[in-house]
C-alpha positions in Angstrom: -39.4 -88.7 2.9 -40.5 -89.7 6.4 -39.5 -93.3 7.0 -41.9 -95.7 8.7 -41.1 -96.9 12.3 -40.4 -100.3 11.0 -38.6 -101.4 7.8 -41.0 -104.3 7.4 -43.4 -104.0 4.5 -46.5 -105.8 3.2 -48.1 -106.3 -0.1 -49.9 -103.1 0.2 -46.7 -101.1 0.1 -45.2 -102.5 -3.2 -45.8 -99.3 -5.1 -44.2 -97.2 -2.4 -40.7 -98.6 -3.2 -38.1 -96.8 -5.4 -38.6 -98.8 -8.5 -37.8 -96.0 -10.9 -34.2 -95.8 -9.6 -33.0 -98.9 -11.4 -35.5 -99.4 -14.3 -38.1 -101.2 -12.3 -35.9 -103.8 -10.7 -34.6 -103.9 -7.1 -31.9 -106.2 -5.5 -33.3 -108.7 -3.1 -31.0 -110.3 -0.4 -32.3 -113.6 1.1 -31.3 -114.0 4.6 -31.8 -117.1 6.8 -34.3 -116.0 9.5 -32.8 -118.3 12.1 -29.0 -118.2 11.5 -28.7 -114.7 10.0 -26.7 -116.0 7.1 -26.9 -114.2 3.8 -28.0 -116.9 1.4 -28.2 -115.3 -2.0 -28.8 -112.1 -4.1 -31.3 -111.8 -6.9 -33.6 -109.2 -8.5 -37.3 -108.4 -8.1 -39.7 -106.3 -10.1 -43.2 -105.4 -8.8 -44.7 -108.7 -10.0 -42.0 -110.8 -8.4 -42.6 -109.2 -5.2 -46.3 -109.4 -5.5 -45.9 -113.2 -6.2 -43.6 -113.6 -3.2 -46.3 -112.3 -0.9 -49.0 -114.3 -2.5 -47.1 -117.7 -2.5 -45.2 -117.0 0.8 -42.2 -118.2 -1.1 -39.4 -116.3 -2.7 -40.0 -115.4 -6.5 -37.4 -113.4 -8.4 -37.1 -111.8 -11.8 -34.5 -113.3 -14.2 -32.8 -110.5 -16.2 -31.4 -113.1 -18.7 -34.7 -114.8 -19.4 -36.9 -111.7 -18.8 -39.4 -113.7 -16.7 -40.3 -114.6 -13.2 -38.8 -117.6 -11.4 -39.6 -119.1 -8.1 -36.5 -120.3 -6.1 -36.7 -124.1 -5.9 -39.4 -124.6 -8.5 -37.4 -127.5 -10.0 -35.2 -128.6 -7.1 -37.8 -128.2 -4.4 -35.2 -126.1 -2.4 -37.6 -123.2 -1.8 -37.2 -120.2 0.4 -40.2 -119.9 2.7 -41.0 -116.4 3.3 -41.2 -115.1 6.9 -40.9 -111.3 6.1 -39.8 -108.6 3.7 -37.9 -105.5 4.8 -36.7 -102.4 2.8 -33.7 -100.2 3.4 -33.7 -96.5 4.2 -33.7 -95.4 0.6 -36.5 -98.0 -0.2 -34.4 -99.4 -3.1 -33.1 -102.6 -1.6 -35.1 -105.5 -0.3 -34.2 -108.0 2.5 -36.1 -111.3 2.6 -36.1 -113.2 5.9 -36.7 -116.7 4.8 -36.6 -120.2 6.1 -34.7 -122.3 3.4 -35.8 -125.8 2.5 -32.5 -127.4 1.4 -29.4 -125.6 0.2 -29.9 -122.2 -1.2 -27.4 -122.5 -4.1 -27.9 -124.4 -7.3 -24.5 -125.9 -6.7 -25.7 -127.7 -3.5 -24.0 -125.3 -1.0 -25.7 -123.9 1.9 -25.5 -120.4 0.4 -24.4 -119.0 -2.8 -21.2 -117.9 -1.1 -20.3 -121.4 -0.1 -20.8 -123.6 3.1 -18.3 -121.9 5.5 -20.0 -119.8 8.3 -20.3 -116.2 7.3 -20.6 -114.6 10.7 -18.9 -115.2 14.1 -22.2 -116.2 15.5 -22.9 -118.9 12.9 -21.8 -121.8 15.1 -24.4 -120.8 17.7 -27.0 -120.5 15.0 -27.0 -124.4 14.8 -29.0 -124.4 17.9 -31.9 -122.9 15.8 -31.4 -125.7 13.3 -31.4 -128.3 16.0 -34.6 -126.7 17.3 -36.3 -127.3 14.0 -35.0 -130.8 13.7 -36.4 -131.6 17.2 -39.8 -130.1 16.1 -39.8 -132.3 12.9 -39.0 -135.5 14.8 -41.7 -134.8 17.4 -44.3 -134.0 14.7 -43.4 -137.1 12.7 -43.4 -139.5 15.7 -41.1 -141.7 13.6 -40.5 -145.2 14.8 -37.0 -145.5 16.3 -36.7 -141.7 17.0 -35.2 -141.2 20.4 -36.5 -137.6 20.4 -40.2 -138.6 19.5 -40.1 -141.4 22.2 -38.7 -138.9 24.9 -41.5 -136.5 24.1 -44.1 -139.0 24.2 -42.8 -140.2 27.6 -44.3 -137.0 29.2 -43.1 -133.8 30.9 -42.0 -135.4 34.0 -39.5 -137.7 32.2 -38.2 -134.9 30.1 -37.6 -132.8 33.1 -35.9 -135.8 34.9 -33.6 -136.1 31.9 -32.6 -132.5 32.0 -31.8 -132.9 35.8 -29.7 -136.0 35.0 -27.7 -134.3 32.2 -27.2 -131.3 34.4 -25.6 -133.5 37.1 -23.5 -135.2 34.5 -22.2 -131.8 33.3 -21.3 -130.9 36.9 -19.4 -134.1 37.4 -17.5 -133.9 34.1 -16.5 -130.3 34.9 -14.9 -131.3 38.1 -13.2 -134.5 37.2 -13.0 -135.2 33.3 -11.2 -133.8 30.3 -12.7 -131.2 28.1 -14.0 -133.5 25.5 -16.1 -135.3 28.1 -17.5 -132.0 29.5 -18.4 -130.7 26.0 -20.2 -134.0 25.3 -22.2 -133.7 28.4 -22.9 -130.1 27.8 -24.3 -131.0 24.3 -26.5 -133.6 25.8 -27.8 -131.0 28.2 -28.6 -128.5 25.6 -30.4 -131.1 23.5 -32.5 -132.4 26.4 -33.3 -128.7 27.3 -34.5 -127.9 23.9 -36.8 -130.9 23.9 -38.3 -129.9 27.3 -38.8 -126.3 26.2 -40.7 -127.4 23.1 -42.8 -129.5 25.2 -43.9 -126.3 27.1 -44.4 -124.4 23.9 -41.2 -122.4 24.5 -38.0 -121.9 22.6 -34.3 -121.0 23.3 -35.1 -117.6 21.9 -37.4 -117.0 24.8 -34.6 -117.9 27.2 -32.3 -115.4 25.4 -35.0 -112.7 25.7 -35.2 -113.5 29.4 -31.4 -113.0 29.7 -31.5 -109.7 27.7 -34.4 -108.4 29.9 -32.3 -109.2 33.1 -29.3 -107.5 31.6 -31.3 -104.3 30.8 -32.7 -104.2 34.2 -29.4 -104.5 35.9 -27.8 -102.0 33.5 -30.5 -99.4 34.0 
């Protein structure tokens, strides 16, 4: 079978999957779209996948109850769908999701515990921080430093990035590691706020770095 150029599928391709291999059920892996962490594994039949596309939230099939169930239908800890991919044999699904709350019914971040599952997991918190900043800006909550900074305008935000950059440089030349890390954290936070004010994200910065690397390696 000729495979498509991309593994991403849409609702119109449900019947092209290899449902007959396992009695009409396919394993479905839910992966955090930002951090890359594997959150959980469940099962889907055709109807569950169709409902997932319709609701834009993960819906699975319970083998014990022989019925559909939406993740978070009682707890509110849903998995917001960002995309569905299929493997090369078209018999395993990968759901890219944005989790609302912990993915596991026990309260842990994933069904495999709270410990980071990849070497890059600590860096993935930058994505979480980006979402928190966006939420604070959108809510404009009283007492929120983030909301007040954003409301102060682009010039003030840019000024804060400059101030924090200078403090990083000063800490690097004359202060212990803890002070340098603290100033670097402040710089990253204020840079994220500034980027969001311009409609940009850290992912855009990473893509710029990747493009430069490709150009210099060519």
